[in-house]
N, C-alpha and C positions, 0 to 999 in steps of 0.2 A: 526562390529564396534558399540560400544555403544555411542550414540550421545545424549548430553543434550543441548536442545535449550531453552534459558531463555527469557521470554518476556510475554507481555499481549496478550493472544491469543483469549480468548472468556470468556463469563461468565460461572460460574460453572453450573448454572441451565440449560443452553443450552446443555451442554455435558451430564449432569446427566439425562436429559430427552431424550437423544439420538437424539437431533436436531443437526446434525453435520454441519450445514450450516455456522457456524462461525459468523463473524461480518457482518455489512451491506455491500451492493454493493460498490466496490471500496475501501473498508477499507484496510489498510496495512496488517491486520491480514490474509487476503486472500493469500497474497504472502507467509507468514510464514507457513500457513497451507499447501499450495501447496508444498513448499520446504520439510517440514517434512513428508508429506504423501508419496511423491515419493522417498524420502530417505528410508522410512520404507519398500518400496516394493522390495528393493535389498536384496537378500538372505544373511543372516548373520548380517544384521543391526538391531539394537534395538534403537528406537527413543523415547526420553522422552521430552515432552513439560512441562516446569516448570514455574508456575506463582506465584509470591508472592502476595497474595490476602487478603485484609482486610475484605472482605465480607463473607468469610466462617467462620463457628464457630470452625472448627478444620481442621487439614490437611486432604486432600482428595486425593485418587488415583483412577482414572478411566481408563479403557482401552476401546477405541473405534476405530474401523476401522483400527486396527493394530498399533495405536498410544497410548502411555502411557501419560495421562494427570495428572499432579500433581498440586494441588492447596494448597500452603503453607499459613497458616494463618499468616498474618503480625502481628508483635508485636505492642501492643498499644502505643500510644504517650508517656504515662508516663514512659514507659520502654525505648523508643527510646531516649528521651532527655538526660538522664544521660550518655548514651553511645555515644552522638553526632550522633545519627541515625545509628550507626554501628551494632545494635542488629539484624537487618534483614540480614545484611551481614554475621554475624556469623551463623545465622540460615541457610542461604542458603549454606554456606560452609560446615556446619555439614551434611546437606542433600547430597551434592555432594560427600563428603568423604565417606558416606555410599553407595551411588549409584556407585561410581568408574567408571565414564564415560571415554572413550578414548579421547573425545574432548568436550569442552564446547563452545557453540556459543551464545554470548549475543546479543540481538537485540537492535537496536537504540544506543544512546550514553549516556544514563543516568543510572538509577539504575541497570538494567539488564546487561548492558555492564560492569559496575563497579564490579558486582558480578563475572562476567566471568574472567576479567583480574586480579582480586585479588585472584582467586582460585589457587590451586596447580596443576591444570590440563592443558594440552595443550588447548589454547583458541584462539578464533577469535571473533571479533565484526562485526555486520552488521548495519552500520548507515543507517537510513531511513529519512535523513534530519539532520540538525545540529542546535542545540540551539543557538550557537554563531551567525550563519547567521540569524537565526530567529529574535533574539532580537537586535543584533548590526548592522545588515545591513538592514533588512526589518522593523526594529523598531516596531515589534509587541508589543502591550501593555500587561502588566501582572503586578500583585502585586509585589512590589519591593522585598519582601522576596523570593517569588517563583522564580523570575528572577535571583536573586543573587545565590540562592541555585542550580538551574539547571545549570547555567553557571559554577559554581564551580565544580559540580559533573561531568559535561561533560569533563572539562579539566582534572580532576583526572582520568577519564576513558580512554580518548584517548591518554594521555601521557604515560599510562602504556601499551597500546595495542601493542602487538608485531605483530599481524596479523589483517588485515581488509579486509572484502569483500565489494567491491565498486559496488553498484547496479546501479550507474550512474557515468558518467565522472565528474559530479560536486563534488562527494565525493572524488574521486582521486585528483581532482584539489585542494580541501581544504587541504588535507593532504600534498600534495607537496608544496603548497604555504606557509604552516606553518612549513615546514621543520621537520615534524614528521617522526620518523624513522621506522614505521611499514612496514612490507611486505604487499603489496597491491595486491589483487586478483580481477580482473574485471569479475564479475558474475552478470548478471541481474536477475530480478525476473522471476520465472517460471509462466506460465499460465496454468490453469487446462485444461486437454486434451479435456474436453467437448466443450470448446470454438472453437476448431479447426474442429469440426464436420461440414459436409456440409449439414446436415439435419436441417430443421427449417422452420419457418413461411415464407410466401411470402413477399418479400421486397416491402415496400412503398417508391418510389423514391422521395417523397416529405416530408417524415417524418425524423426527427432527434431525437436523444436521449441525455439526460443529465443524468449522473450518479454521485452521490456523495451527501454530506450533503448540506442543503439549507442555511448554514451559510455564513458569510461575505466573507470568503476567496475564496470559490468556485465561487462566483458571479453568481449564478443561474439567478438572475434578468436580467443580461446582455444577457443571452441566450434567455430568454423569450421576452425581448424587440426586439432583432434582428429578431426572428422568426415572431413575430406579425407584424413587419414592411414589411414582404415579403408576398405578396398575395399567398394563398394556401399552404404555408409551415406549417408544424405541428411539435409539440415537445412533446415527452414523458419525463416527469420528474420522474426519479427513485431515490429514496432517503430513508434514514433511519429515519430521525427525524420527523415522523408523529405526528401531534398534537402540534407541536412547534409554537412559535410566528412567526418564519420566514415563516413557511408554511402558516399561516393565512394571513400574509401580502402579500405574493405572490398571494394567491388566490383572495384577495381583488383587487389587481392590475389587474389581468386577467379579473375579472368581470367588472371593470371600463373600460377596453379596449374592452369589448364585444368580447372576444377571447376565451371563454370557450370551443367552439367547436374545437379549434385548439391546445390548450395547455392542455395536459392530465396529471393530477396528479396521477401517477401510484403508488407512495409510495414505500414501501419496497418489494423487491423481493429477496428470498434466492439466494445466489451465485450459487447454483447448478442449478437454473432455469433461471439465468440471460441471458445466451447465447441465449436461445430461444426468449426472449423478444427483445434483441438487434437486432436480424436478421429481425425484422419488419421495421428497419430503414435503411437509406442509409449512415448516418454519425453520429458521436458523436460530441457534442459541449462541450468543457471544457474551460470556460472563466476565469479560476482560476488566482489568483494573486501570488501564490507560490506553487510549487510542486517539488519534487525530481525525482521520477520515478513513476507516477501515474498508478496504476493497471487498472483504468478505460480505459486508452488509449490502453495498451497492450491487454486487454481482448476484447475491441471493434475491434481492428485490427485483432486479431485472428478470430473474428466472421465475418470478411469481411466487416467492416465499414471503410469509410474514416474518417479522423479526422479534426476537426476545433478547434484549441487550441491556447492559448497564448504562446508567445515565451519567457517564463520565466524558469529560473533554468534548470532542466534536460529535459524539453519537446522538445526543438529543437534537442536533440540527439535521440529522438524517432521518429520524423516525418521528412520526406523528403518533403520540401515545394513544392507544385504543383505536386508531384508524389504520395504520400500517403495521402495527405491532405493539409490544408492551415494553416499557422501561422499568428497571428495578435497580436497587442499590447494589453496588459491588459487594459480593460476599453474602448476600441475602438469599440463600438457597431456598428457604421456606417460601418466600414470595415468588421466586421463579417456579417452584413446583406448583403453587396455586395458579399461576398463569397457564401452565401446561394443562392443568386440570380443566380450566375454563375453556381452553381451545378444544380439548377432547369432548367436552360436554356439548358444545355447540359447533359442529363441523361446518354448518352453513355460514355462520358468522366468520369462522376462520377462513373459509374460501373467499368471502367478501374482502376481508383484510388483506389476504394474499393478492387479490386482484388490484386492490387499492395500491399496494406496494409496487406492483408492476407498472401501473400508470404513472406513479411518481417517478420511478426510475427512468421511464421513457422521456419524461418531461425535463429531468435534471441531468442525466448522465449518458444520454445517447451520444455516440462518438461524433456524429455529424455536428451536433450542437457544440460540443466541447472543442472540436477542431476549429470550427468557425470562430469561437471566442478566443482561442489561442492565437490564431492567425491575426485577428483584429488587434490583440495586445502586442504581438510582435511588430506589426506595422507601425503602431503608435510609438513603441519604444525606439524603433529605428528612426522614425521621423523626428522625434524629440531629441534624439542623440545627435543627429546631423545638424539640427538647429542650434 
């Protein structure tokens, strides 16, 4: 089966330099890479990752690790405006017509989803969050033109979508509540097989990990505050935006609290090495204000960590409260600190919860399971399309 997956996967320079680690820890690109890689390992499959990219000077094709990476140069703004931004759509469709895939999978709900659903090939989209929810429910701030355009583009894409892969029940819920007629396939994100390995560093039962950006949405400061308030607790901050203003502000806060010995600014770790670092901790802390199906949680659970996370969006569907971790309200640092104290007081119970988390991860996010489900969905879509 020839599979075209459309989305933003990585930067061209990373692939050209044969650094196949992809995006930063916890970034959605990890799930897209995982899906593509394991699909490519099936005999007879040919997987193409296609990115419309304004940073390359000309169209590029690279083959790495059994995957075909295509970086298509985005048309300049002066050419987009006369065509109402459809020039990139035409270019993508021309490329797909030449490639002749059996199926096209557009990632997210914006440009790449629109490219997929307006092509002439069997198609499916994989939303990884919804702009409508982002702007109209969570009231995320953005320039008015960006907000209007993204909302319009999302509606154009999802209303045309005949098939949707739901990585979380919150995606299914959105499509059902809005009476959209697409066929829905419940398929979660796969986790790289490395995270399921039992090998790794010795676990520190007083150390926790935070994985993700240090921006406002992830609320890393809440994790830092909670850990500092609990005697002897430690925190590894694993993040991609090194050198950022957010990092400087967080480091200043830690210095002011005289907690430099307990809050460790680890910075960026390639995804291929992340599992080893995670195993140094007993749990993952994710105080985020908004998430659909965070890879940081599924990867941490596969590594044998219990989870402390906010009960927002799709997170409650990933964690069994008091069995595989603890849920708390976004912004409730006091409750988070109490949960950390509970873990430190009863390390045996903490290890049981961590083991429970690993078992759940193997049952839900093992790549063999997700790949099988994805292939089954693709075959159904192609069969129904031809009919």
